[in-house]
C-alpha positions, 0 to 999 in steps of 0.5 A: 027539289033535287039534292044537288040544289038543296040549300040548307041554312043553319043558324048557331048562336055564339058569343059576340059583343058586336052591335049589328042585327046579327047578335053574334050569330054564325050563318052557314049555307051548305050545298053538295059542292059547298057554300058560303058561311059568314062569321060576325066579329066586332068589326067585320064579317068573315066570309068563307066558301066551302070552308075556304076564306073568301074575304072580310067585310070590314064595317068598323076600323080605327084608321080606315073610316069607310066600309071595305072588303079586305083580303079577297081570295079566289077558290084556289086561295090565291089573293086577288087584293093586296094583303091588308094590312100590307106585309112589308116583306112582300108588299109595297106599303103605300096608301095602306089606309086608303087602298084596303082591298075593294071600297067605295070612296069620295075625295070631295063631297061638299069639300069633305074628303071621304077617301083620305080618311078625313070625313067618315062613312060610319056604319049604322046598322045592317038593314038586311042581315046576311042571308044566303038564298040560291047560292047568293050571299046578300046583305045590306047596310045603312051608313051616314057620312060625317064631316071631319067635324062630326056633323052629319052630311048625308046618308048611304044605303049599300046593298051587297051580293056575292056569288060563286061563278065559273073561275071565281066570284062576282060581287055586286055593290049597289049604293044610294047616296041620299042628300038628307041634310043639304045639297051634295056637290061632288067634286072633280078629282081622281080619287072618287068612285069604286076602287080596288088594290091588286095583290102585289104580284099582279101589278104592272110593276110585277108583270101584270096588265090593265086592259079596257073594254076599248082594247087599250092596254096599260095603266098609262094608256087607260088612265083618264079615259072612259070605258065600259069596264077595265080588267087588271090581271097578272100571273101566279104560276100558270094561272091568270088571276085578276079583277074586273070592274064593270060599272052598271049600264044602269048608272046615270053617268059613264065612268072614267078610270084612275089606273096606276102601275102599282096596282090601284084602279078606280071606276070614277063617274064624277068630274069633267071626264065623266061629262059633268059640266064644269066638273061638278055634280049636284044632288039636291036636298031630298034627292039621291044618287044611285051607283052600281058596280059589278066586280069579278074576281077571276082565275084560270089558265087563260083570261076569261071572255070579259066581253061575254061577262059584260053582256051576261051582267048587263042582262 
């Protein structure tokens, strides 16, 4: 193995009161050109690359009752997602507890709301501790969906991979919803699926643009329509900075898009617009629903070739 490909994983013990399997460890991965390091805090994993901040994976929060990635940055440290919490001096502060960065949420499962922080997606444990192999950060968690009453409704297994790629980072979010307690009925509304909230300077209101795989442009034109992917980008100085969500072709159902000019966009595989008869999707007790999404955070002097990235991811 050459020095350029040498990967060293170092574990050092620090003081922590966090409940996860990490037990307060700091995991560091170094390569010649830099690498990921992950620091555990009581409620989150702080993720850096080449000693620069990338994101925080928050698995416990008093107000936002589901796991999420906050404050995502590009290698230049430009912010891809809105400040969390929003900074009133530079940000619109709407939906501050619903749009924290990048998240998976469900506005209606058995008439329980896991988008507006009424039901809770509660982190139980890390089933796979954060580890870096071949330059890819990987971890997984087990969660349970609790009704507003506190009664368990279902289980959720989430697998995460984060890797450096040319011009930014690629996050893969692989989820399996398990109907462990009863049949699950997913309703028909726009607040369902994987969403992201763009940095305020990148929104359409600030001069940014939404583009779909079908060539439609603007949040208004793409809203409510199916597409293989959507990109939301704007300019910071001379750089084009943005986020592209690629629902996996392996998913059982296509996604339609809930996109808005103030910076939120959501890939939604539920409801009539996704092709479900009468708008409902039922997962029988004992069965599961798998969802997979790729999220590219990109920056560069021009827009990346998104069709080529889609092909690369599909392979």
